[in-house]
Every structure is written in structure tokens, then in C-alpha cells.
C-alpha positions in Angstrom: 0.0 0.0 0.0 1.4 3.4 -0.9 2.0 6.0 1.9 -0.6 8.3 0.4 -3.2 5.6 0.6 -2.4 4.7 4.1 -2.6 8.4 5.1 -6.3 8.4 4.0 -7.2 6.6 7.2 -7.2 8.7 10.4 -7.8 6.6 13.5 -9.6 8.6 16.1 -8.1 8.0 19.5 -11.3 8.5 21.4 -9.9 7.2 24.7 -9.9 8.7 28.2 -6.2 8.9 28.8 -2.7 8.8 27.2 -1.8 5.4 28.6 -4.7 3.7 26.8 -3.9 5.7 23.7 -0.2 4.6 23.8 -1.3 1.0 24.1 -3.6 1.3 21.1 -0.9 3.0 19.0 1.6 0.3 19.9 -0.9 -2.4 18.9 -1.8 -0.8 15.6 1.9 -0.4 14.7 2.7 0.4 11.1 -0.8 -0.3 9.9 -1.8 3.3 10.9 0.1 6.5 10.0 -2.4 9.2 11.0 -4.1 9.7 14.4 -6.8 12.1 15.7 -6.6 13.4 19.2 -10.0 14.8 20.2 -11.1 16.7 23.2 -11.5 13.8 25.6 -8.0 12.6 25.1 -6.5 16.1 24.8 -7.8 16.9 28.3 -6.7 13.5 29.6 -3.0 14.0 28.9 -3.2 13.7 25.1 -1.1 16.8 24.3 2.0 14.9 25.3 1.3 12.4 22.6 1.7 15.0 19.8 5.5 15.1 20.1 5.7 11.4 20.7 3.8 10.5 17.6 5.8 13.1 15.5 9.1 11.5 16.6 8.0 8.2 15.3 6.9 9.6 11.9 3.1 9.6 12.6 0.8 12.5 11.7 -1.5 14.2 14.2 -4.9 15.7 13.7 -5.9 17.8 16.7 -9.7 17.9 16.9 -10.5 20.7 19.3 -13.2 22.5 17.3 -12.0 25.9 18.3 -14.6 28.7 18.4 -14.1 32.0 20.2 -13.5 35.6 19.5 -11.1 36.1 16.6 -8.0 37.2 18.6 -8.3 34.1 20.8 -8.7 31.7 18.0 -5.8 33.3 16.0 -3.4 33.0 19.0 -4.5 29.5 20.0 -4.0 28.3 16.4 -0.5 29.8 16.3 0.4 28.0 19.5 -0.9 24.7 18.1 1.0 25.2 14.8 4.2 25.2 16.9 3.5 21.7 18.2 4.0 20.2 14.7 0.3 19.1 14.4 -0.8 18.3 10.8 -4.5 19.3 11.1 -6.6 21.4 13.5 -10.4 21.7 13.5 -12.3 24.9 14.2 -16.0 25.6 13.8 -16.8 26.9 10.4 -18.1 30.3 11.3 -16.6 33.1 9.0 -14.8 35.0 11.7 -13.4 31.8 13.3 -12.2 30.5 10.0 -10.5 33.7 9.1 -8.8 34.0 12.5 -7.5 30.4 12.4 -6.2 31.0 8.9 -4.2 34.0 10.2 -2.9 31.9 13.1 -1.7 29.1 10.8 -0.1 31.4 8.3 3.5 30.5 7.5 3.2 27.0 9.1 2.4 23.6 7.8 -0.7 23.4 9.9 -3.9 22.7 7.9 -7.0 24.3 9.4 -10.3 22.3 8.8 -13.6 23.9 9.3 -16.3 21.8 11.0 -19.5 22.3 8.9 -22.3 20.4 10.6 -21.6 17.6 13.2 -22.4 14.2 11.9 -24.6 13.5 14.9 -27.0 16.4 13.7 -29.8 16.2 11.2 -32.3 18.8 9.9 -34.4 18.5 13.0 -31.4 19.2 15.3 -30.5 22.3 13.3 -34.0 23.6 13.5 -34.1 23.1 17.2 -30.8 25.1 17.5 -32.4 28.0 15.6 -30.9 27.5 12.1 -33.1 28.4 9.2 -31.1 26.3 6.8 -31.1 22.5 6.5 -28.0 20.4 6.7 -27.2 20.4 2.9 -27.8 24.2 2.7 -25.7 25.0 5.7 -22.8 22.7 4.6 -22.8 24.5 1.2 -22.7 27.9 2.9 -19.9 26.8 5.2 -17.9 25.4 2.2 -18.2 28.7 0.4 -17.1 30.6 3.5 -14.2 28.3 4.2 -12.9 28.7 0.7 -13.1 32.5 1.0 -11.3 32.4 4.4 -8.4 30.5 2.9 -8.4 27.4 5.2 -7.2 24.1 4.0 -10.4 22.0 4.2 -13.6 20.9 5.7 -15.1 18.3 8.1 -18.4 17.1 6.8 -20.5 13.9 6.6 -20.4 11.4 3.7 -23.8 12.6 2.6 -22.6 16.1 1.6 -19.4 15.0 -0.1 -20.5 14.9 -3.7 -22.2 18.3 -3.7 -19.4 19.9 -1.7 -16.7 18.5 -4.0 -18.6 19.9 -7.0 -18.7 23.3 -5.2 -15.1 23.6 -4.1 -13.3 21.4 -6.7 -9.9 20.3 -5.6 -9.2 23.5 -3.6 -10.2 22.0 -0.2 -9.4 18.8 1.6 -12.6 17.0 2.5 -12.3 15.0 5.7 -15.2 12.9 6.8 -16.2 11.2 10.1 -19.3 9.1 10.2 -17.6 6.3 8.3 -18.5 2.8 9.2 -17.4 -0.5 7.6 -20.3 -2.5 6.1 -22.4 -4.0 8.9 -21.0 -1.8 11.7 -23.4 -0.1 14.1 -23.7 3.7 13.4 -23.5 4.6 17.1 -24.4 8.3 17.6 -23.8 9.2 14.0 -26.8 10.0 11.8 -25.1 10.6 8.4 -22.8 7.7 7.6 -21.3 5.7 4.7 -18.8 2.9 4.2 -15.1 3.7 3.5 -15.6 2.8 -0.2 -18.7 5.0 -0.5 -17.0 8.0 1.2 -13.9 7.8 -1.0 -15.9 7.4 -4.2 -17.9 10.5 -3.2 -14.7 12.6 -2.9 -13.3 12.2 0.6 -9.6 12.8 1.0 -9.4 11.3 4.6 -11.7 9.1 6.6 -11.9 9.5 10.4 -12.7 6.1 12.0 -12.5 5.3 15.7 -14.8 2.9 17.4 -15.0 0.3 14.6 -11.3 -0.1 15.0 -10.6 0.5 18.7 -13.6 -1.5 19.9 -12.9 -4.5 17.5 -11.8 -7.8 18.9 -8.5 -7.2 17.0 -8.0 -3.5 16.3 -4.9 -4.1 14.2 -6.8 -6.5 11.9 -9.8 -4.1 11.7 -7.5 -1.3 10.7 -5.7 -3.5 8.2 -9.1 -4.5 6.6 -10.1 -0.8 6.2 -6.7 0.0 4.7 -7.2 -2.8 2.2 -10.6 -1.4 1.3 -9.1 2.0 0.9 -6.5 0.7 -1.4 -9.1 -1.1 -3.6 -11.3 2.0 -3.7 -8.4 4.2 -4.8 -6.9 1.6 -7.2 
């Protein structure tokens, strides 16, 4: 499998502490090259893993979903860029996107705007006061992300085709809500298989529980990597 193909899988280390994360990383070995550190792990000692992973040649996606006043987001993004993180998420509000883009300027950090969480549907957006449905809001966020100059978007598999048509190759499209065939969706409402997501235009797939909760996580990751290779072949 080529390095580029292996990088398409980002394993979400949705674990409570760094010790469990280190054990998972050791077990997965060379099958996985890219890891996501989310809020649970980050606040459970996961920031220490950033440098550890980088020293072993792994890539890190820090999923903090930053959203605050522009000055705060810009300065926080600049600090994170110094850690050697490959990707950082912020909520895809125009001011937040623009601030994060300024903070990442001159670094290798790729800022990804979170469009609509994959656990949300049209009913959830309406309850939160949005007048747009999921597809409309994702399209708006994509346009705003492109204008802000960030590297890419986080979106569900359901919006991939329309968004790729809208942004072309200008933005990375990274999708959670990916489940191997037959896997339970969990708390995700907008899902697809790895092959479906890649065929629709995804650049990276974020997958956690179907790998980490498997009887053999390494084998589960390997099977997904093989599916990615076949889909990209």
C-alpha cells in the first residue's frame, strides 16, 4: 500500500487517557500512520502524545473544534502550529475560519472547518435556531471556508458529492461518520462505508470505534486500509 493511501485513514483515539492511547498506538503499529486526538484525550493528557507521535513519523490531527473571538482563535491556532500538528479543527463560522487561517499562516498546519456535526440532522439544526437544513448549511460553510483560505472541511459522507462539486480540488474533505459495512452507526446520523465515502470525494476518513472496539483492532484497521487501497486503485 502506498504511503498516500495509508494516510487516508485517520484513526480517532477517542480514549480517556494517554496510557490507553499509547497501548492502542503500539498495537496498531505500522498499519496506521495518522491519528486524531480529540477533546476527551487532549484533556486527559493527550497533548503529550503529539510530540511522541511526531518523533515516530506519525501524523497528528488535533480535533479541538475551536470557536471564540477572533483574537483568541488566532493566537491559539498559532500555538498549536508550533506543536507540529498536521491538522486542526475549528467551527466553520466566518470570523473563526479567518482567525484560524491567520494563526496558521507560515506554518504547515492545515485548518479544517467543521460544517455540521455528523450527529446532527435537519431537526437538530431547526431546534438550534438555524433556518437552513444540513445540505444548505454545509454548502454555505464550504463557500465561507474557501473565502477564508483554510485548508479544508469536516463534513459527513452525505454532503461529499455536492461539496466536491462546489469547491473542486481546492479544499481537503475529511469525513467522520464512516463505518465498515455491517458496523453499528452509534451516535452518527449521516454515515457511509469507506468505499462509498472515497468514491464520493473524501480525502481522509476518520474512524474510531469500529477499529478500537474491535476484537482485533490491528486487523480491523488493516481491513479498512485494504478497502481504501481497492477503492483508490
